PyMOL CGO cylinders between C-alpha atoms (Angstrom):
from pymol import cmd
from pymol.cgo import CYLINDER

trace = [
    CYLINDER, -19.82, -14.71, -41.83, -20.29, -11.23, -40.04, 0.3, 1, 1, 1, 1, 1, 1,
    CYLINDER, -20.29, -11.23, -40.04, -17.59, -9.91, -38.19, 0.3, 1, 1, 1, 1, 1, 1,
    CYLINDER, -17.59, -9.91, -38.19, -16.43, -6.68, -36.42, 0.3, 1, 1, 1, 1, 1, 1,
    CYLINDER, -16.43, -6.68, -36.42, -13.13, -5.49, -36.90, 0.3, 1, 1, 1, 1, 1, 1,
    CYLINDER, -13.13, -5.49, -36.90, -10.84, -4.43, -33.54, 0.3, 1, 1, 1, 1, 1, 1,
    CYLINDER, -10.84, -4.43, -33.54, -8.31, -2.31, -35.50, 0.3, 1, 1, 1, 1, 1, 1,
    CYLINDER, -8.31, -2.31, -35.50, -6.38, -2.00, -32.47, 0.3, 1, 1, 1, 1, 1, 1,
    CYLINDER, -6.38, -2.00, -32.47, -5.79, -5.27, -31.87, 0.3, 1, 1, 1, 1, 1, 1,
    CYLINDER, -5.79, -5.27, -31.87, -3.72, -5.53, -35.63, 0.3, 1, 1, 1, 1, 1, 1,
    CYLINDER, -3.72, -5.53, -35.63, -1.46, -2.90, -34.04, 0.3, 1, 1, 1, 1, 1, 1,
    CYLINDER, -1.46, -2.90, -34.04, -0.04, -5.68, -32.13, 0.3, 1, 1, 1, 1, 1, 1,
    CYLINDER, -0.04, -5.68, -32.13, -1.24, -9.05, -34.26, 0.3, 1, 1, 1, 1, 1, 1,
    CYLINDER, -1.24, -9.05, -34.26, -1.41, -7.54, -37.67, 0.3, 1, 1, 1, 1, 1, 1,
    CYLINDER, -1.41, -7.54, -37.67, -1.41, -11.26, -39.70, 0.3, 1, 1, 1, 1, 1, 1,
    CYLINDER, -1.41, -11.26, -39.70, -4.57, -12.26, -37.83, 0.3, 1, 1, 1, 1, 1, 1,
    CYLINDER, -4.57, -12.26, -37.83, -6.27, -8.86, -37.96, 0.3, 1, 1, 1, 1, 1, 1,
    CYLINDER, -6.27, -8.86, -37.96, -5.44, -8.97, -42.01, 0.3, 1, 1, 1, 1, 1, 1,
    CYLINDER, -5.44, -8.97, -42.01, -6.83, -13.06, -42.01, 0.3, 1, 1, 1, 1, 1, 1,
    CYLINDER, -6.83, -13.06, -42.01, -9.93, -12.40, -40.50, 0.3, 1, 1, 1, 1, 1, 1,
    CYLINDER, -9.93, -12.40, -40.50, -10.61, -9.13, -42.43, 0.3, 1, 1, 1, 1, 1, 1,
    CYLINDER, -10.61, -9.13, -42.43, -9.97, -11.43, -45.44, 0.3, 1, 1, 1, 1, 1, 1,
    CYLINDER, -9.97, -11.43, -45.44, -12.54, -14.03, -44.94, 0.3, 1, 1, 1, 1, 1, 1,
    CYLINDER, -12.54, -14.03, -44.94, -15.39, -11.33, -43.52, 0.3, 1, 1, 1, 1, 1, 1,
    CYLINDER, -15.39, -11.33, -43.52, -17.91, -11.43, -45.82, 0.3, 1, 1, 1, 1, 1, 1,
    CYLINDER, -17.91, -11.43, -45.82, -19.29, -8.75, -44.74, 0.3, 1, 1, 1, 1, 1, 1,
    CYLINDER, -19.29, -8.75, -44.74, -18.20, -6.35, -41.42, 0.3, 1, 1, 1, 1, 1, 1,
    CYLINDER, -18.20, -6.35, -41.42, -20.50, -4.63, -39.08, 0.3, 1, 1, 1, 1, 1, 1,
    CYLINDER, -20.50, -4.63, -39.08, -19.61, -1.12, -37.69, 0.3, 1, 1, 1, 1, 1, 1,
    CYLINDER, -19.61, -1.12, -37.69, -17.76, 0.02, -41.22, 0.3, 1, 1, 1, 1, 1, 1,
    CYLINDER, -17.76, 0.02, -41.22, -19.21, 3.45, -41.04, 0.3, 1, 1, 1, 1, 1, 1,
    CYLINDER, -19.21, 3.45, -41.04, -19.02, 3.54, -37.25, 0.3, 1, 1, 1, 1, 1, 1,
    CYLINDER, -19.02, 3.54, -37.25, -15.51, 3.10, -37.39, 0.3, 1, 1, 1, 1, 1, 1,
    CYLINDER, -15.51, 3.10, -37.39, -14.42, 5.70, -40.14, 0.3, 1, 1, 1, 1, 1, 1,
    CYLINDER, -14.42, 5.70, -40.14, -16.70, 8.15, -38.60, 0.3, 1, 1, 1, 1, 1, 1,
    CYLINDER, -16.70, 8.15, -38.60, -14.47, 7.10, -34.97, 0.3, 1, 1, 1, 1, 1, 1,
    CYLINDER, -14.47, 7.10, -34.97, -11.28, 7.54, -36.74, 0.3, 1, 1, 1, 1, 1, 1,
    CYLINDER, -11.28, 7.54, -36.74, -11.77, 10.53, -38.11, 0.3, 1, 1, 1, 1, 1, 1,
    CYLINDER, -11.77, 10.53, -38.11, -13.16, 12.00, -34.95, 0.3, 1, 1, 1, 1, 1, 1,
    CYLINDER, -13.16, 12.00, -34.95, -9.64, 10.60, -33.72, 0.3, 1, 1, 1, 1, 1, 1,
    CYLINDER, -9.64, 10.60, -33.72, -8.28, 12.47, -36.39, 0.3, 1, 1, 1, 1, 1, 1,
    CYLINDER, -8.28, 12.47, -36.39, -9.77, 16.02, -35.52, 0.3, 1, 1, 1, 1, 1, 1,
    CYLINDER, -9.77, 16.02, -35.52, -8.97, 15.51, -31.92, 0.3, 1, 1, 1, 1, 1, 1,
    CYLINDER, -8.97, 15.51, -31.92, -5.23, 14.48, -31.88, 0.3, 1, 1, 1, 1, 1, 1,
    CYLINDER, -5.23, 14.48, -31.88, -4.95, 17.81, -34.27, 0.3, 1, 1, 1, 1, 1, 1,
    CYLINDER, -4.95, 17.81, -34.27, -7.11, 19.97, -32.21, 0.3, 1, 1, 1, 1, 1, 1,
    CYLINDER, -7.11, 19.97, -32.21, -5.00, 18.75, -29.18, 0.3, 1, 1, 1, 1, 1, 1,
    CYLINDER, -5.00, 18.75, -29.18, -1.68, 19.61, -30.10, 0.3, 1, 1, 1, 1, 1, 1,
    CYLINDER, -1.68, 19.61, -30.10, -2.90, 22.65, -31.62, 0.3, 1, 1, 1, 1, 1, 1,
    CYLINDER, -2.90, 22.65, -31.62, -4.42, 24.01, -28.42, 0.3, 1, 1, 1, 1, 1, 1,
    CYLINDER, -4.42, 24.01, -28.42, -0.92, 23.81, -27.33, 0.3, 1, 1, 1, 1, 1, 1,
    CYLINDER, -0.92, 23.81, -27.33, 0.35, 26.41, -29.59, 0.3, 1, 1, 1, 1, 1, 1,
    CYLINDER, 0.35, 26.41, -29.59, 2.52, 24.18, -31.30, 0.3, 1, 1, 1, 1, 1, 1,
    CYLINDER, 2.52, 24.18, -31.30, 2.44, 25.72, -35.22, 0.3, 1, 1, 1, 1, 1, 1,
    CYLINDER, 2.44, 25.72, -35.22, 1.38, 28.65, -34.35, 0.3, 1, 1, 1, 1, 1, 1,
    CYLINDER, 1.38, 28.65, -34.35, 5.79, 30.41, -34.22, 0.3, 1, 1, 1, 1, 1, 1,
    CYLINDER, 5.79, 30.41, -34.22, 4.52, 32.91, -37.00, 0.3, 1, 1, 1, 1, 1, 1,
    CYLINDER, 4.52, 32.91, -37.00, 1.12, 33.81, -35.37, 0.3, 1, 1, 1, 1, 1, 1,
    CYLINDER, 1.12, 33.81, -35.37, 3.11, 34.59, -31.92, 0.3, 1, 1, 1, 1, 1, 1,
    CYLINDER, 3.11, 34.59, -31.92, 6.06, 36.94, -33.91, 0.3, 1, 1, 1, 1, 1, 1,
    CYLINDER, 6.06, 36.94, -33.91, 2.90, 39.35, -34.94, 0.3, 1, 1, 1, 1, 1, 1,
    CYLINDER, 2.90, 39.35, -34.94, 1.31, 39.75, -31.10, 0.3, 1, 1, 1, 1, 1, 1,
    CYLINDER, 1.31, 39.75, -31.10, 2.79, 42.85, -30.45, 0.3, 1, 1, 1, 1, 1, 1,
    CYLINDER, 2.79, 42.85, -30.45, 0.69, 44.66, -34.12, 0.3, 1, 1, 1, 1, 1, 1,
    CYLINDER, 0.69, 44.66, -34.12, -2.65, 42.74, -33.48, 0.3, 1, 1, 1, 1, 1, 1,
    CYLINDER, -2.65, 42.74, -33.48, -5.13, 44.07, -30.98, 0.3, 1, 1, 1, 1, 1, 1,
    CYLINDER, -5.13, 44.07, -30.98, -6.15, 41.84, -28.80, 0.3, 1, 1, 1, 1, 1, 1,
    CYLINDER, -6.15, 41.84, -28.80, -9.72, 41.14, -30.61, 0.3, 1, 1, 1, 1, 1, 1,
    CYLINDER, -9.72, 41.14, -30.61, -7.65, 40.31, -33.76, 0.3, 1, 1, 1, 1, 1, 1,
    CYLINDER, -7.65, 40.31, -33.76, -5.39, 38.42, -32.23, 0.3, 1, 1, 1, 1, 1, 1,
    CYLINDER, -5.39, 38.42, -32.23, -7.57, 35.67, -30.32, 0.3, 1, 1, 1, 1, 1, 1,
    CYLINDER, -7.57, 35.67, -30.32, -9.53, 35.81, -33.40, 0.3, 1, 1, 1, 1, 1, 1,
    CYLINDER, -9.53, 35.81, -33.40, -6.43, 34.95, -35.56, 0.3, 1, 1, 1, 1, 1, 1,
    CYLINDER, -6.43, 34.95, -35.56, -6.28, 32.34, -32.73, 0.3, 1, 1, 1, 1, 1, 1,
    CYLINDER, -6.28, 32.34, -32.73, -9.28, 30.83, -33.72, 0.3, 1, 1, 1, 1, 1, 1,
    CYLINDER, -9.28, 30.83, -33.72, -8.78, 30.57, -37.27, 0.3, 1, 1, 1, 1, 1, 1,
    CYLINDER, -8.78, 30.57, -37.27, -5.90, 28.83, -36.51, 0.3, 1, 1, 1, 1, 1, 1,
    CYLINDER, -5.90, 28.83, -36.51, -7.70, 26.31, -34.43, 0.3, 1, 1, 1, 1, 1, 1,
    CYLINDER, -7.70, 26.31, -34.43, -10.14, 25.86, -36.65, 0.3, 1, 1, 1, 1, 1, 1,
    CYLINDER, -10.14, 25.86, -36.65, -7.39, 25.48, -39.74, 0.3, 1, 1, 1, 1, 1, 1,
    CYLINDER, -7.39, 25.48, -39.74, -6.10, 22.66, -37.59, 0.3, 1, 1, 1, 1, 1, 1,
    CYLINDER, -6.10, 22.66, -37.59, -9.50, 21.15, -36.92, 0.3, 1, 1, 1, 1, 1, 1,
    CYLINDER, -9.50, 21.15, -36.92, -9.72, 21.12, -41.17, 0.3, 1, 1, 1, 1, 1, 1,
    CYLINDER, -9.72, 21.12, -41.17, -6.32, 19.88, -41.25, 0.3, 1, 1, 1, 1, 1, 1,
    CYLINDER, -6.32, 19.88, -41.25, -7.26, 16.72, -39.62, 0.3, 1, 1, 1, 1, 1, 1,
    CYLINDER, -7.26, 16.72, -39.62, -10.14, 15.86, -41.24, 0.3, 1, 1, 1, 1, 1, 1,
    CYLINDER, -10.14, 15.86, -41.24, -8.71, 16.14, -44.63, 0.3, 1, 1, 1, 1, 1, 1,
    CYLINDER, -8.71, 16.14, -44.63, -5.62, 13.95, -42.76, 0.3, 1, 1, 1, 1, 1, 1,
    CYLINDER, -5.62, 13.95, -42.76, -7.94, 11.35, -42.22, 0.3, 1, 1, 1, 1, 1, 1,
    CYLINDER, -7.94, 11.35, -42.22, -9.57, 11.68, -45.41, 0.3, 1, 1, 1, 1, 1, 1,
    CYLINDER, -9.57, 11.68, -45.41, -6.60, 11.13, -48.10, 0.3, 1, 1, 1, 1, 1, 1,
    CYLINDER, -6.60, 11.13, -48.10, -4.60, 8.41, -45.47, 0.3, 1, 1, 1, 1, 1, 1,
    CYLINDER, -4.60, 8.41, -45.47, -8.84, 6.33, -45.20, 0.3, 1, 1, 1, 1, 1, 1,
    CYLINDER, -8.84, 6.33, -45.20, -9.71, 6.56, -48.66, 0.3, 1, 1, 1, 1, 1, 1,
    CYLINDER, -9.71, 6.56, -48.66, -7.41, 8.24, -51.09, 0.3, 1, 1, 1, 1, 1, 1,
    CYLINDER, -7.41, 8.24, -51.09, -4.61, 5.77, -50.71, 0.3, 1, 1, 1, 1, 1, 1,
    CYLINDER, -4.61, 5.77, -50.71, -6.71, 2.86, -49.99, 0.3, 1, 1, 1, 1, 1, 1,
    CYLINDER, -6.71, 2.86, -49.99, -8.78, 4.07, -53.43, 0.3, 1, 1, 1, 1, 1, 1,
    CYLINDER, -8.78, 4.07, -53.43, -4.92, 3.59, -55.38, 0.3, 1, 1, 1, 1, 1, 1,
    CYLINDER, -4.92, 3.59, -55.38, -4.10, 0.64, -53.56, 0.3, 1, 1, 1, 1, 1, 1,
    CYLINDER, -4.10, 0.64, -53.56, -7.63, -0.37, -54.90, 0.3, 1, 1, 1, 1, 1, 1,
    CYLINDER, -7.63, -0.37, -54.90, -6.37, -0.25, -58.13, 0.3, 1, 1, 1, 1, 1, 1,
    CYLINDER, -6.37, -0.25, -58.13, -3.67, -2.89, -57.88, 0.3, 1, 1, 1, 1, 1, 1,
    CYLINDER, -3.67, -2.89, -57.88, -6.26, -5.34, -57.08, 0.3, 1, 1, 1, 1, 1, 1,
    CYLINDER, -6.26, -5.34, -57.08, -8.11, -7.82, -58.71, 0.3, 1, 1, 1, 1, 1, 1,
    CYLINDER, -8.11, -7.82, -58.71, -10.11, -8.98, -56.00, 0.3, 1, 1, 1, 1, 1, 1,
    CYLINDER, -10.11, -8.98, -56.00, -9.89, -6.66, -52.79, 0.3, 1, 1, 1, 1, 1, 1,
    CYLINDER, -9.89, -6.66, -52.79, -12.77, -5.29, -51.58, 0.3, 1, 1, 1, 1, 1, 1,
    CYLINDER, -12.77, -5.29, -51.58, -12.46, -1.02, -50.92, 0.3, 1, 1, 1, 1, 1, 1,
    CYLINDER, -12.46, -1.02, -50.92, -13.69, -1.56, -48.06, 0.3, 1, 1, 1, 1, 1, 1,
    CYLINDER, -13.69, -1.56, -48.06, -11.26, -3.83, -46.60, 0.3, 1, 1, 1, 1, 1, 1,
    CYLINDER, -11.26, -3.83, -46.60, -8.46, -1.78, -47.72, 0.3, 1, 1, 1, 1, 1, 1,
    CYLINDER, -8.46, -1.78, -47.72, -10.14, 1.72, -46.00, 0.3, 1, 1, 1, 1, 1, 1,
    CYLINDER, -10.14, 1.72, -46.00, -9.86, -0.44, -42.96, 0.3, 1, 1, 1, 1, 1, 1,
    CYLINDER, -9.86, -0.44, -42.96, -6.69, -1.44, -43.15, 0.3, 1, 1, 1, 1, 1, 1,
    CYLINDER, -6.69, -1.44, -43.15, -5.42, 2.09, -43.97, 0.3, 1, 1, 1, 1, 1, 1,
    CYLINDER, -5.42, 2.09, -43.97, -7.23, 2.79, -40.40, 0.3, 1, 1, 1, 1, 1, 1,
    CYLINDER, -7.23, 2.79, -40.40, -4.15, 0.92, -38.89, 0.3, 1, 1, 1, 1, 1, 1,
    CYLINDER, -4.15, 0.92, -38.89, -2.31, 3.39, -41.05, 0.3, 1, 1, 1, 1, 1, 1,
    CYLINDER, -2.31, 3.39, -41.05, -3.92, 6.33, -39.68, 0.3, 1, 1, 1, 1, 1, 1,
    CYLINDER, -3.92, 6.33, -39.68, -3.50, 4.93, -35.87, 0.3, 1, 1, 1, 1, 1, 1,
    CYLINDER, -3.50, 4.93, -35.87, 0.03, 4.82, -36.05, 0.3, 1, 1, 1, 1, 1, 1,
    CYLINDER, 0.03, 4.82, -36.05, 0.58, 8.44, -37.88, 0.3, 1, 1, 1, 1, 1, 1,
    CYLINDER, 0.58, 8.44, -37.88, -1.66, 10.20, -35.38, 0.3, 1, 1, 1, 1, 1, 1,
    CYLINDER, -1.66, 10.20, -35.38, 0.42, 8.42, -32.45, 0.3, 1, 1, 1, 1, 1, 1,
    CYLINDER, 0.42, 8.42, -32.45, 3.44, 9.98, -34.32, 0.3, 1, 1, 1, 1, 1, 1,
    CYLINDER, 3.44, 9.98, -34.32, 1.55, 13.75, -34.30, 0.3, 1, 1, 1, 1, 1, 1,
    CYLINDER, 1.55, 13.75, -34.30, 1.43, 13.19, -30.79, 0.3, 1, 1, 1, 1, 1, 1,
    CYLINDER, 1.43, 13.19, -30.79, 5.18, 12.66, -30.18, 0.3, 1, 1, 1, 1, 1, 1,
    CYLINDER, 5.18, 12.66, -30.18, 6.04, 15.97, -31.81, 0.3, 1, 1, 1, 1, 1, 1,
    CYLINDER, 6.04, 15.97, -31.81, 4.00, 17.78, -28.55, 0.3, 1, 1, 1, 1, 1, 1,
    CYLINDER, 4.00, 17.78, -28.55, 6.93, 16.85, -26.19, 0.3, 1, 1, 1, 1, 1, 1,
    CYLINDER, 6.93, 16.85, -26.19, 9.42, 17.37, -28.87, 0.3, 1, 1, 1, 1, 1, 1,
    CYLINDER, 9.42, 17.37, -28.87, 8.17, 20.72, -29.44, 0.3, 1, 1, 1, 1, 1, 1,
    CYLINDER, 8.17, 20.72, -29.44, 7.28, 21.57, -25.59, 0.3, 1, 1, 1, 1, 1, 1,
    CYLINDER, 7.28, 21.57, -25.59, 10.10, 20.21, -23.80, 0.3, 1, 1, 1, 1, 1, 1,
    CYLINDER, 10.10, 20.21, -23.80, 13.11, 20.61, -25.76, 0.3, 1, 1, 1, 1, 1, 1,
    CYLINDER, 13.11, 20.61, -25.76, 11.94, 23.25, -28.74, 0.3, 1, 1, 1, 1, 1, 1,
    CYLINDER, 11.94, 23.25, -28.74, 12.26, 20.76, -32.01, 0.3, 1, 1, 1, 1, 1, 1,
    CYLINDER, 12.26, 20.76, -32.01, 10.24, 21.09, -35.13, 0.3, 1, 1, 1, 1, 1, 1,
    CYLINDER, 10.24, 21.09, -35.13, 8.58, 18.12, -36.00, 0.3, 1, 1, 1, 1, 1, 1,
    CYLINDER, 8.58, 18.12, -36.00, 11.35, 17.57, -39.13, 0.3, 1, 1, 1, 1, 1, 1,
    CYLINDER, 11.35, 17.57, -39.13, 13.85, 17.90, -36.16, 0.3, 1, 1, 1, 1, 1, 1,
    CYLINDER, 13.85, 17.90, -36.16, 12.57, 14.75, -34.64, 0.3, 1, 1, 1, 1, 1, 1,
    CYLINDER, 12.57, 14.75, -34.64, 15.07, 12.65, -33.87, 0.3, 1, 1, 1, 1, 1, 1,
    CYLINDER, 15.07, 12.65, -33.87, 13.06, 9.52, -35.10, 0.3, 1, 1, 1, 1, 1, 1,
    CYLINDER, 13.06, 9.52, -35.10, 13.19, 10.97, -38.54, 0.3, 1, 1, 1, 1, 1, 1,
    CYLINDER, 13.19, 10.97, -38.54, 16.01, 11.99, -41.48, 0.3, 1, 1, 1, 1, 1, 1,
    CYLINDER, 16.01, 11.99, -41.48, 15.44, 15.46, -41.18, 0.3, 1, 1, 1, 1, 1, 1,
    CYLINDER, 15.44, 15.46, -41.18, 18.11, 15.75, -38.89, 0.3, 1, 1, 1, 1, 1, 1,
    CYLINDER, 18.11, 15.75, -38.89, 20.73, 14.43, -40.93, 0.3, 1, 1, 1, 1, 1, 1,
    CYLINDER, 20.73, 14.43, -40.93, 19.33, 16.68, -43.52, 0.3, 1, 1, 1, 1, 1, 1,
    CYLINDER, 19.33, 16.68, -43.52, 19.98, 19.58, -41.89, 0.3, 1, 1, 1, 1, 1, 1,
    CYLINDER, 19.98, 19.58, -41.89, 23.20, 18.57, -41.76, 0.3, 1, 1, 1, 1, 1, 1,
    CYLINDER, 23.20, 18.57, -41.76, 24.36, 18.06, -45.56, 0.3, 1, 1, 1, 1, 1, 1,
    CYLINDER, 24.36, 18.06, -45.56, 21.83, 21.00, -47.01, 0.3, 1, 1, 1, 1, 1, 1,
    CYLINDER, 21.83, 21.00, -47.01, 19.77, 24.01, -46.12, 0.3, 1, 1, 1, 1, 1, 1,
    CYLINDER, 19.77, 24.01, -46.12, 17.25, 23.58, -48.33, 0.3, 1, 1, 1, 1, 1, 1,
    CYLINDER, 17.25, 23.58, -48.33, 13.91, 23.70, -46.90, 0.3, 1, 1, 1, 1, 1, 1,
    CYLINDER, 13.91, 23.70, -46.90, 11.44, 21.66, -48.80, 0.3, 1, 1, 1, 1, 1, 1,
    CYLINDER, 11.44, 21.66, -48.80, 14.40, 18.60, -48.70, 0.3, 1, 1, 1, 1, 1, 1,
    CYLINDER, 14.40, 18.60, -48.70, 14.67, 18.65, -44.90, 0.3, 1, 1, 1, 1, 1, 1,
    CYLINDER, 14.67, 18.65, -44.90, 10.61, 18.47, -45.21, 0.3, 1, 1, 1, 1, 1, 1,
    CYLINDER, 10.61, 18.47, -45.21, 10.81, 15.97, -47.29, 0.3, 1, 1, 1, 1, 1, 1,
    CYLINDER, 10.81, 15.97, -47.29, 13.59, 13.66, -44.93, 0.3, 1, 1, 1, 1, 1, 1,
    CYLINDER, 13.59, 13.66, -44.93, 11.59, 14.70, -42.02, 0.3, 1, 1, 1, 1, 1, 1,
    CYLINDER, 11.59, 14.70, -42.02, 8.57, 13.00, -43.29, 0.3, 1, 1, 1, 1, 1, 1,
    CYLINDER, 8.57, 13.00, -43.29, 10.08, 9.92, -43.42, 0.3, 1, 1, 1, 1, 1, 1,
    CYLINDER, 10.08, 9.92, -43.42, 10.87, 8.57, -39.59, 0.3, 1, 1, 1, 1, 1, 1,
    CYLINDER, 10.87, 8.57, -39.59, 10.87, 5.41, -37.77, 0.3, 1, 1, 1, 1, 1, 1,
    CYLINDER, 10.87, 5.41, -37.77, 6.55, 5.17, -37.71, 0.3, 1, 1, 1, 1, 1, 1,
    CYLINDER, 6.55, 5.17, -37.71, 6.48, 5.33, -41.21, 0.3, 1, 1, 1, 1, 1, 1,
    CYLINDER, 6.48, 5.33, -41.21, 8.85, 2.06, -41.04, 0.3, 1, 1, 1, 1, 1, 1,
    CYLINDER, 8.85, 2.06, -41.04, 5.92, 0.06, -39.31, 0.3, 1, 1, 1, 1, 1, 1,
    CYLINDER, 5.92, 0.06, -39.31, 3.66, 2.10, -42.07, 0.3, 1, 1, 1, 1, 1, 1,
    CYLINDER, 3.66, 2.10, -42.07, 5.22, 0.27, -44.54, 0.3, 1, 1, 1, 1, 1, 1,
    CYLINDER, 5.22, 0.27, -44.54, 5.13, -2.87, -42.92, 0.3, 1, 1, 1, 1, 1, 1,
    CYLINDER, 5.13, -2.87, -42.92, 1.46, -2.59, -42.13, 0.3, 1, 1, 1, 1, 1, 1,
    CYLINDER, 1.46, -2.59, -42.13, 0.87, -1.56, -45.52, 0.3, 1, 1, 1, 1, 1, 1,
    CYLINDER, 0.87, -1.56, -45.52, 2.12, -4.54, -47.05, 0.3, 1, 1, 1, 1, 1, 1,
    CYLINDER, 2.12, -4.54, -47.05, 0.94, -7.26, -44.64, 0.3, 1, 1, 1, 1, 1, 1,
    CYLINDER, 0.94, -7.26, -44.64, -2.49, -5.33, -45.32, 0.3, 1, 1, 1, 1, 1, 1,
    CYLINDER, -2.49, -5.33, -45.32, -2.38, -5.43, -49.11, 0.3, 1, 1, 1, 1, 1, 1,
    CYLINDER, -2.38, -5.43, -49.11, -0.46, -8.40, -49.67, 0.3, 1, 1, 1, 1, 1, 1,
    CYLINDER, -0.46, -8.40, -49.67, -3.08, -10.13, -47.80, 0.3, 1, 1, 1, 1, 1, 1,
    CYLINDER, -3.08, -10.13, -47.80, -6.24, -8.88, -49.13, 0.3, 1, 1, 1, 1, 1, 1,
    CYLINDER, -6.24, -8.88, -49.13, -5.11, -8.24, -53.14, 0.3, 1, 1, 1, 1, 1, 1,
    CYLINDER, -5.11, -8.24, -53.14, -2.82, -11.70, -53.67, 0.3, 1, 1, 1, 1, 1, 1,
    CYLINDER, -2.82, -11.70, -53.67, -0.72, -9.10, -55.79, 0.3, 1, 1, 1, 1, 1, 1,
    CYLINDER, -0.72, -9.10, -55.79, 3.02, -9.35, -56.99, 0.3, 1, 1, 1, 1, 1, 1,
    CYLINDER, 3.02, -9.35, -56.99, 5.25, -8.31, -53.76, 0.3, 1, 1, 1, 1, 1, 1,
    CYLINDER, 5.25, -8.31, -53.76, 7.21, -5.95, -56.66, 0.3, 1, 1, 1, 1, 1, 1,
    CYLINDER, 7.21, -5.95, -56.66, 3.80, -4.42, -57.39, 0.3, 1, 1, 1, 1, 1, 1,
    CYLINDER, 3.80, -4.42, -57.39, 2.75, -4.14, -54.03, 0.3, 1, 1, 1, 1, 1, 1,
    CYLINDER, 2.75, -4.14, -54.03, 6.27, -2.56, -52.78, 0.3, 1, 1, 1, 1, 1, 1,
    CYLINDER, 6.27, -2.56, -52.78, 6.37, 0.01, -55.88, 0.3, 1, 1, 1, 1, 1, 1,
    CYLINDER, 6.37, 0.01, -55.88, 2.85, 1.47, -54.88, 0.3, 1, 1, 1, 1, 1, 1,
    CYLINDER, 2.85, 1.47, -54.88, 3.21, 1.53, -51.73, 0.3, 1, 1, 1, 1, 1, 1,
    CYLINDER, 3.21, 1.53, -51.73, 6.80, 3.55, -51.88, 0.3, 1, 1, 1, 1, 1, 1,
    CYLINDER, 6.80, 3.55, -51.88, 5.38, 5.96, -54.66, 0.3, 1, 1, 1, 1, 1, 1,
    CYLINDER, 5.38, 5.96, -54.66, 1.86, 6.64, -52.81, 0.3, 1, 1, 1, 1, 1, 1,
    CYLINDER, 1.86, 6.64, -52.81, 3.58, 7.60, -49.89, 0.3, 1, 1, 1, 1, 1, 1,
    CYLINDER, 3.58, 7.60, -49.89, 6.14, 9.43, -51.85, 0.3, 1, 1, 1, 1, 1, 1,
    CYLINDER, 6.14, 9.43, -51.85, 3.64, 11.60, -53.44, 0.3, 1, 1, 1, 1, 1, 1,
    CYLINDER, 3.64, 11.60, -53.44, 1.94, 12.40, -49.80, 0.3, 1, 1, 1, 1, 1, 1,
    CYLINDER, 1.94, 12.40, -49.80, 5.39, 13.57, -48.48, 0.3, 1, 1, 1, 1, 1, 1,
    CYLINDER, 5.39, 13.57, -48.48, 6.07, 15.12, -51.31, 0.3, 1, 1, 1, 1, 1, 1,
    CYLINDER, 6.07, 15.12, -51.31, 2.86, 17.43, -50.77, 0.3, 1, 1, 1, 1, 1, 1,
    CYLINDER, 2.86, 17.43, -50.77, 3.41, 17.42, -47.36, 0.3, 1, 1, 1, 1, 1, 1,
    CYLINDER, 3.41, 17.42, -47.36, 6.65, 19.12, -47.89, 0.3, 1, 1, 1, 1, 1, 1,
    CYLINDER, 6.65, 19.12, -47.89, 5.71, 21.39, -50.42, 0.3, 1, 1, 1, 1, 1, 1,
    CYLINDER, 5.71, 21.39, -50.42, 2.63, 22.79, -48.03, 0.3, 1, 1, 1, 1, 1, 1,
    CYLINDER, 2.63, 22.79, -48.03, 5.41, 23.06, -44.96, 0.3, 1, 1, 1, 1, 1, 1,
    CYLINDER, 5.41, 23.06, -44.96, 8.18, 24.97, -47.24, 0.3, 1, 1, 1, 1, 1, 1,
    CYLINDER, 8.18, 24.97, -47.24, 5.22, 27.60, -48.22, 0.3, 1, 1, 1, 1, 1, 1,
    CYLINDER, 5.22, 27.60, -48.22, 3.90, 27.40, -44.23, 0.3, 1, 1, 1, 1, 1, 1,
    CYLINDER, 3.90, 27.40, -44.23, 0.82, 26.33, -45.40, 0.3, 1, 1, 1, 1, 1, 1,
    CYLINDER, 0.82, 26.33, -45.40, 0.89, 23.25, -43.32, 0.3, 1, 1, 1, 1, 1, 1,
    CYLINDER, 0.89, 23.25, -43.32, 2.25, 22.22, -39.59, 0.3, 1, 1, 1, 1, 1, 1,
    CYLINDER, 2.25, 22.22, -39.59, 2.54, 19.38, -38.24, 0.3, 1, 1, 1, 1, 1, 1,
    CYLINDER, 2.54, 19.38, -38.24, 0.53, 17.54, -41.14, 0.3, 1, 1, 1, 1, 1, 1,
]
cmd.load_cgo(trace, "trace")
């Protein structure tokens, strides 16, 4: 059976989406959808950087840089954000799918990538919520009212812990739900194994993100 996968439908009807995904023997447009997802990630990261979000360290050096050097630094920052968007999509789509594929006896890797495509859409939407928070309320991503970062800032001054807890948001709850529905339907693995792998995989990504943010290598990733 050949069928085209509609990702946005999966956000509103995940059970139906994953049922159809499981039953598809060979779906068309796989490479096209992966390309579009990665292009969307690049666009979102580029859009965020166009608002100057994350450029605070560079802005502080404005008086010490010549106009040409400053513009070059801005261009390099924008280019870095574009590459970050590409890397971000690759990790969510391929790295996470590879981990989930290792616990599957029958799940097809490409179908798991499509399941992670839903996750990427959710996470990119989360990225966009940081724009109004930054522009209108001057809040950093880890201070989002939808995250545990706000509570963490009252409990500790350790920036790594703040970044780590700030990575956990209501959007991540949605991600957990989508990942569980998808992996369960595509692999038929035991529930406790699925939840363990989902938790460990996401914790690893959050920990890596917190480390990069703490080292001032990454912002809004």
